[in-house]
C-alpha positions in Angstrom: -7.1 -0.3 3.3 -6.3 -2.4 6.3 -3.0 -4.1 6.6 -2.8 -7.9 7.1 0.8 -9.0 7.3 1.4 -12.7 7.3 5.1 -12.3 7.9 7.6 -13.0 10.7 9.7 -9.9 9.9 7.6 -6.9 9.0 8.9 -3.7 10.5 5.9 -3.0 12.8 4.0 -6.3 13.4 6.3 -9.1 12.2 5.3 -12.4 13.7 2.1 -11.3 15.3 0.0 -12.7 12.4 2.3 -15.5 11.3 -0.4 -18.0 11.8 -3.1 -18.0 9.0 -6.0 -18.3 11.5 -4.7 -15.3 13.4 -4.3 -13.3 10.2 -7.9 -14.3 9.1 -9.3 -13.1 12.5 -7.4 -9.9 12.2 -8.7 -9.3 8.7 -12.3 -9.8 9.9 -11.6 -7.4 12.7 -10.3 -4.7 10.4 -13.4 -5.1 8.1 -15.7 -4.7 11.1 -13.8 -1.5 12.0 -14.5 -0.2 8.5 -11.8 -1.3 6.2 -12.9 -1.3 2.6 -9.9 -3.3 1.3 -7.8 -5.8 3.2 -4.1 -5.8 2.0 -2.6 -9.3 2.6 1.2 -9.6 2.4 3.5 -12.6 2.8 6.9 -10.9 2.3 8.2 -7.9 4.2 9.3 -4.9 2.1 10.9 -3.1 5.0 14.5 -1.8 4.4 16.9 -4.7 4.4 14.2 -7.4 4.4 15.2 -10.9 3.2 13.7 -12.2 0.0 11.1 -14.9 0.5 10.7 -17.8 -2.1 7.5 -17.6 -4.1 6.3 -21.0 -2.8 6.7 -19.9 0.8 4.9 -16.6 0.1 2.0 -18.4 -1.5 1.9 -20.8 1.4 1.5 -17.9 3.8 -1.1 -15.8 2.0 -3.3 -18.3 0.2 -5.4 -19.6 3.1 -5.9 -16.0 4.3 -7.0 -14.7 0.9 -9.3 -17.7 0.4 -11.0 -17.2 3.7 -11.4 -13.4 3.6 -12.5 -13.4 -0.1 -14.8 -16.3 0.5 -16.5 -14.3 3.3 -17.0 -11.4 0.9 -14.1 -9.1 1.8 -12.3 -7.1 -0.9 -8.8 -8.5 -0.8 -5.6 -7.0 -2.2 -2.4 -9.0 -2.5 0.8 -7.2 -1.6 3.5 -8.8 -3.7 6.0 -8.2 -6.5 6.1 -11.8 -7.7 4.0 -12.7 -10.8 3.4 -16.3 -9.6 2.1 -15.0 -6.2 -0.1 -12.5 -8.0 -1.6 -15.3 -10.1 -2.2 -17.6 -7.1 -3.8 -14.8 -5.2 -6.0 -13.8 -8.0 -7.1 -17.4 -8.5 -7.9 -17.5 -4.8 -10.2 -14.4 -5.0 -8.0 -11.4 -4.6 -9.5 -8.3 -6.4 -6.4 -6.1 -6.4 -2.6 -6.4 -6.8 -0.5 -4.0 -4.7 3.0 -4.0 -6.2 6.0 -2.0 -4.9 7.7 -2.8 -8.2 4.8 -1.3 -10.2 4.5 -4.5 -12.4 8.1 -4.2 -13.6 9.0 -7.9 -12.9 8.8 -9.9 -16.1 5.3 -11.5 -16.4 3.6 -9.2 -13.9 2.0 -6.9 -16.4 0.7 -9.9 -18.3 -0.8 -11.6 -15.3 -2.7 -8.5 -14.2 -3.8 -7.6 -17.7 -5.3 -11.1 -18.2 -7.4 -10.6 -15.1 -10.1 -8.0 -14.2 -8.2 -7.1 -11.0 -7.3 -3.6 -10.0 -3.6 -2.7 -9.5 -1.8 -0.3 -7.2 1.4 1.0 -8.9 4.0 1.9 -6.2 7.2 3.9 -6.7 10.3 2.4 -5.2 13.9 3.5 -5.9 16.1 0.4 -5.8 15.0 -2.8 -4.0 14.0 -3.5 -0.4 17.4 -4.9 0.5 19.3 -1.7 -0.3 16.7 1.0 -1.0 17.5 3.1 2.0 21.3 3.0 1.8 21.6 6.2 -0.3 18.4 7.4 -1.9 19.0 10.3 -4.4 16.9 12.5 -6.6 17.3 15.7 -8.4 13.6 16.5 -7.9 11.8 13.8 -6.1 8.2 15.0 -6.8 8.9 15.3 -10.6 10.8 12.0 -10.8 8.2 10.0 -8.8 5.4 11.6 -10.9 7.2 10.8 -14.2 7.9 7.2 -13.1 4.2 6.7 -12.2 3.1 8.3 -15.4 5.4 5.9 -17.4 4.0 2.9 -15.5 0.4 3.9 -16.2 1.3 4.2 -19.9 2.9 0.7 -19.8 -0.3 -0.7 -18.1 -2.5 0.9 -20.7 -0.4 -0.6 -23.5 -0.7 -4.0 -21.9 -4.5 -3.6 -21.9 -5.1 -2.5 -18.3 -7.6 0.3 -18.3 -7.1 3.4 -16.2 -10.3 2.6 -14.2 -8.4 -0.3 -12.7 -5.3 1.7 -11.6 -4.3 3.3 -8.4 -0.9 5.1 -7.9 1.2 5.3 -4.7 4.3 7.5 -4.3 5.9 4.9 -2.1 6.6 6.7 1.1 9.7 5.2 2.7 10.6 3.1 -0.4 14.0 4.5 -1.4 13.4 8.0 0.2 15.0 10.1 2.9 12.9 12.0 5.4 13.2 15.2 3.2 12.0 13.2 0.2 9.0 11.9 2.0 8.1 15.3 3.3 8.4 16.8 -0.2 6.1 14.1 -1.6 3.5 14.6 1.1 3.6 18.4 0.7 3.2 18.1 -3.0 0.9 15.1 -3.2 -1.6 17.1 -5.2 0.8 17.0 -8.1 0.4 13.3 -8.3 -3.4 13.6 -8.0 -3.3 15.7 -11.1 -2.4 12.5 -13.1 -6.1 11.8 -12.8 -5.9 8.5 -10.9 -6.7 7.7 -7.3 -3.7 8.2 -5.1 -3.0 5.8 -2.2 -0.9 7.0 0.8 0.8 4.5 3.1 2.4 6.3 6.0 1.3 4.0 8.8 4.0 3.6 11.5 6.8 4.4 9.1 10.2 5.6 10.1 9.6 9.2 9.0 7.0 9.5 11.7 9.5 8.2 14.3 12.2 10.6 13.0 9.8 13.5 13.5 8.3 12.5 16.8 10.9 10.3 18.5 8.2 7.7 19.0 8.8 3.9 18.6 6.9 1.9 16.0 4.1 1.0 18.4 3.6 4.7 19.4 3.1 6.2 16.0 -0.7 6.0 15.6 -1.4 9.6 16.4 1.3 10.9 14.0 0.1 8.4 11.4 -3.5 9.7 11.5 -2.2 13.3 11.2 0.0 12.4 8.2 -2.8 10.6 6.5 -5.2 13.5 7.0 -2.6 15.8 5.4 -2.5 13.3 2.5 -6.3 13.4 2.1 -6.1 17.2 2.1 -3.7 17.0 -0.8 -5.8 14.5 -2.9 -5.2 11.0 -1.5 -8.3 8.8 -1.9 -7.0 5.5 -0.4 -5.2 5.1 2.9 -3.2 2.0 3.8 -3.2 1.7 7.6 -2.7 -0.6 10.5 -5.3 1.0 12.8 -8.5 1.2 10.8 -10.7 2.3 13.7 -8.6 5.4 14.5 -8.4 6.4 10.8 -12.1 5.9 10.2 -12.9 8.1 13.3 -10.6 10.9 12.0 -12.1 10.7 8.6 -15.7 10.9 10.0 -14.8 14.3 11.6 -13.0 15.4 8.4 -15.9 14.5 6.2 -18.5 16.1 8.5 -16.6 19.4 8.4 -16.1 19.2 4.6 -19.8 18.6 4.0 -20.7 21.5 6.3 -18.4 23.8 4.4 -19.9 22.7 1.1 -23.4 23.3 2.4 -24.5 19.7 2.0 
């Protein structure tokens, strides 16, 4: 999953793709590099990010989604707002990636009425304050239980399991220790029987471990995502698609050799 942020304030690439045409070109580039899904977002969910009105978010993402989907790309809309979800689905998006896991009133109904896939993300709190004092008794158990509950809510609303992906939400209301525990025990989430998405690209936990700035975290991001794959992740949300595809090519070649195929 290649990241296409159409925002002025995202933590790693804010403002670089603020123009729709630049975002469209970037999306095509990511697809050429091997992205299977393009995740388009018009509102930053970095810690402390300001809320964007739905109309402005729609204005940012709609031309990008229409162009990419019209070209045949598989597009995901990264939003927590039901009205933005609906506009994106109408424009051709095939997936909703929601850090609120469809908890905003109306979100479940919008997705259930479509045939779109959905990524259910765990987040403690909300972006404006989620990193102020994250607290868990057992982060792996609590995140797993939350995702299990959201899957059940989706099923009750008529969203089949074949349409669902789960995401532990690295960095969304978690300390470094929480993130490391989730990565180490990611296989526990995979046991829920749904595809697990890992999104660690350029995140602050990588900087905390390496001392690298946001633009210098590609190597650590590849390493972290490979660890996620080893523990059951099946989708990876990344900025640098080419680097991740190369790493996975080596990984898959070794795995196939070990399996005698």
